[in-house]
C-alpha positions in Angstrom: 132.8 131.0 40.5 130.2 132.5 42.3 127.6 130.2 43.8 124.5 129.5 42.0 122.1 127.4 44.0 119.2 128.0 41.9 118.8 124.1 41.2 118.3 123.5 45.3 116.2 126.2 45.9 112.7 125.1 47.5 111.2 128.9 48.4 111.8 131.9 50.3 111.2 135.3 51.0 113.1 138.7 50.5 111.5 142.1 52.3 112.8 145.5 51.1 109.9 147.3 52.9 112.6 148.9 55.0 114.9 151.5 52.7 118.5 150.7 52.2 117.8 147.0 54.0 116.9 143.4 52.6 115.6 140.9 55.0 114.3 137.5 54.8 114.6 133.7 54.3 115.0 130.8 51.9 115.0 127.2 52.3 117.6 125.0 50.1 117.8 121.3 49.4 120.7 119.9 51.6 120.3 122.5 54.1 118.5 121.9 57.4 118.2 124.7 58.7 116.5 128.3 56.9 119.1 130.6 55.4 118.2 134.0 56.8 119.0 137.4 55.3 120.3 140.8 56.2 121.7 142.7 53.6 122.5 146.0 52.9 120.9 148.0 49.9 117.6 147.7 48.0 115.8 145.9 45.1 115.4 147.4 41.6 113.0 150.1 41.0 110.3 147.1 39.8 109.8 145.7 42.9 111.7 148.2 45.6 109.9 148.7 48.8 107.8 145.3 48.1 108.0 142.1 49.6 108.8 139.0 47.4 107.8 135.4 47.8 110.2 133.2 45.4 109.6 129.0 44.7 112.2 126.9 43.4 112.4 123.4 41.5 115.0 122.1 44.2 113.8 118.5 45.6 113.8 117.9 49.3 115.3 114.1 48.8 118.0 115.3 46.3 120.9 112.9 47.6 123.6 115.4 46.1 121.9 118.6 47.7 123.8 118.4 50.8 127.3 118.1 49.6 126.5 120.9 46.8 125.3 123.3 49.8 127.7 122.3 52.1 129.7 125.4 53.5 126.5 127.7 52.4 126.1 130.1 55.6 122.9 129.8 56.9 122.9 133.7 58.2 123.8 135.9 54.7 125.0 139.3 55.7 126.8 141.7 53.3 125.4 143.8 50.2 122.7 143.4 47.8 123.7 143.0 44.0 121.0 143.5 41.3 117.6 142.1 42.6 114.7 142.3 40.1 111.5 140.5 39.2 112.4 141.7 35.8 109.3 143.7 35.6 108.9 147.3 33.9 110.9 149.7 34.0 113.3 146.7 33.7 116.7 148.6 34.6 118.7 145.4 34.4 117.2 142.1 33.0 113.6 141.4 32.1 113.6 138.0 34.2 113.9 137.6 37.8 117.6 137.8 39.0 118.8 137.7 42.6 122.2 138.8 43.2 124.3 139.2 46.7 127.5 139.8 47.9 127.7 137.8 51.1 130.6 138.2 53.7 130.8 134.6 54.2 130.2 133.3 50.7 131.0 135.9 48.3 128.8 136.2 45.4 125.9 134.4 45.0 123.2 134.7 42.2 119.5 133.0 41.5 118.1 133.5 38.1 114.6 132.3 38.0 111.5 132.1 35.8 108.7 134.9 36.1 106.1 132.2 37.6 108.6 131.6 40.4 108.2 135.1 41.9 105.2 136.7 43.7 105.4 140.4 44.4 103.8 140.9 47.9 102.7 144.6 48.6 103.0 147.5 46.5 106.4 148.8 45.4 107.5 152.4 45.2 106.3 154.0 41.9 109.7 153.9 39.6 109.3 157.4 39.1 109.8 158.6 42.4 113.2 156.5 43.0 116.4 156.3 41.2 117.7 153.3 39.6 120.4 151.3 41.2 123.7 152.9 40.8 125.8 151.1 38.2 129.2 152.5 39.7 128.1 150.9 43.1 127.4 147.6 41.5 131.0 147.8 39.6 132.4 148.5 42.7 130.8 145.3 44.4 131.9 143.3 41.5 135.5 144.4 41.7 135.8 144.2 45.4 134.7 140.3 45.1 136.8 139.7 42.3 139.8 141.1 44.3 139.0 138.8 47.0 138.6 136.2 45.1 142.1 137.0 43.4 143.6 137.2 46.9 142.0 133.7 48.2 143.4 132.1 44.5 146.8 133.8 45.2 146.7 135.3 41.3 149.2 138.3 41.5 147.4 141.8 41.0 149.1 142.3 37.8 147.3 139.4 36.8 143.6 139.9 37.8 141.4 141.5 35.5 139.9 143.6 37.9 140.9 144.1 41.8 139.1 145.7 45.0 140.4 148.9 46.0 142.4 151.1 44.2 142.7 151.0 40.2 146.1 149.5 40.2 145.9 147.0 37.4 148.7 147.5 34.3 147.5 149.7 31.7 147.8 146.7 29.5 145.3 145.0 30.6 142.9 147.8 30.2 144.1 148.1 26.8 143.5 144.2 26.1 139.9 144.8 27.4 139.1 147.7 25.4 140.5 146.0 22.0 138.6 143.0 22.8 135.2 144.7 22.7 133.5 145.6 19.7 131.3 148.7 20.1 129.9 148.1 16.6 129.8 145.1 14.8 128.5 144.4 10.9 125.3 142.5 12.6 124.5 145.7 14.9 125.3 147.9 11.6 122.6 146.2 9.6 119.9 145.8 12.2 119.7 149.6 13.9 117.9 151.9 11.2 119.1 155.0 10.1 118.4 158.2 11.3 115.0 160.0 11.8 113.4 156.6 10.7 111.9 156.2 13.8 110.8 159.9 14.2 107.4 160.0 15.6 107.2 156.9 17.3 107.8 158.3 20.9 108.1 155.3 23.2 107.4 153.1 20.4 110.6 153.6 19.1 113.0 150.4 19.4 116.6 150.4 21.2 118.4 148.1 19.1 122.0 148.6 20.9 123.0 149.5 24.3 125.9 151.3 25.7 127.2 151.8 29.0 130.0 152.9 31.1 130.7 150.4 33.6 132.5 153.0 36.2 130.5 156.1 35.3 126.8 155.2 35.6 126.1 156.4 32.1 124.0 154.4 29.5 123.1 154.9 25.9 120.2 153.2 24.2 120.6 153.7 20.3 117.4 153.7 18.5 119.1 155.0 14.9 122.7 155.4 13.7 123.8 157.6 10.6 126.0 154.3 9.3 129.4 156.4 10.4 129.4 157.7 14.1 126.3 159.6 15.4 123.6 157.8 17.0 120.0 158.9 18.2 118.3 157.4 21.3 117.9 157.4 25.0 120.7 158.6 27.5 120.7 157.9 30.9 122.8 159.7 32.7 122.0 162.7 35.3 118.5 162.2 34.0 116.8 160.7 31.2 116.5 162.3 28.3 116.5 161.6 24.0 119.1 162.9 22.2 122.4 162.6 19.8 125.6 161.2 21.1 128.7 160.2 19.1 130.6 156.8 19.3 134.2 158.2 19.0 133.2 160.9 21.7 131.8 157.8 24.3 135.2 155.9 23.6 137.2 158.6 25.4 134.8 158.9 28.3 136.2 157.5 31.6 135.0 156.7 35.2 136.5 156.9 38.3 138.4 153.4 37.5 139.4 154.6 34.2 137.0 151.7 32.2 136.4 152.3 28.5 132.6 152.2 27.3 131.2 148.8 26.6 128.2 147.2 24.5 125.9 144.9 26.5 126.1 141.8 24.4 123.0 140.3 25.8 121.0 143.3 24.8 117.4 142.5 23.1 115.7 145.3 21.3 113.1 146.7 23.4 110.8 149.7 23.1 111.8 152.9 24.6 108.8 153.0 27.0 109.9 149.8 28.4 113.1 151.1 29.5 111.9 154.8 30.6 108.1 154.8 30.5 108.1 157.8 32.6 109.3 160.0 29.9 106.3 159.0 27.8 103.5 159.2 30.2 101.3 162.1 29.1 101.0 164.9 31.4 97.9 165.3 33.8 96.0 168.7 32.9 95.9 171.2 35.4 92.4 172.4 34.1 89.8 171.8 37.2 
């Protein structure tokens, strides 16, 4: 039930040149005034510190646009969600995705094509800034879902997630965990055995991605022993290559007691596309 006004977007600009703040404007079919932005937060590392210009496929004379955009605030304040052009190091997705949590309209999402985004200025080098916190993004989503549940008058015990303290019934959390297949036969056949990508470095392919929604840890598996042990990239306090056990990951819980999940939309990619800074040759100190 998020706002998704992509089809009515005409053009716009978003600016993250001031750290911790995203400002700008957008024009939508069906809105006479420009929609202005004053959001707290930052872009993902691929465009952090830069400005972007976006173009849409909306039609100025679309007769349905006014009705669809009715109630959309002309001044958007709130928090930045996931905002990325989908460029390397692609911490979130590999295509342009712009999300925010507005005080007036709740969650808003724009999904575009690469050709619709122009990066203006030079982003901060990715290795000089940290990835967007998945813990914070989980909180943003939970708060929005909690507000939505209240608006729809859904009892908290029936809501999947609610804002504020984690007070949903344990039975719901167990249902969520049971419904997530961490290892399917399809994934098992796709991921190669241990040591099969040894020596490939950044060219090694990560075939499956696991993440802890409320703890900020992500696991990119490149190899699997067929039972319980993986090798791959572990993104936690910092990025490192190593082994991890799926059975041990199942017991990991963050502050909201959420279980580990598998990214159902993950597409295999090279490790250097995920954490390229790990595979950049060290510069010689010789003069």
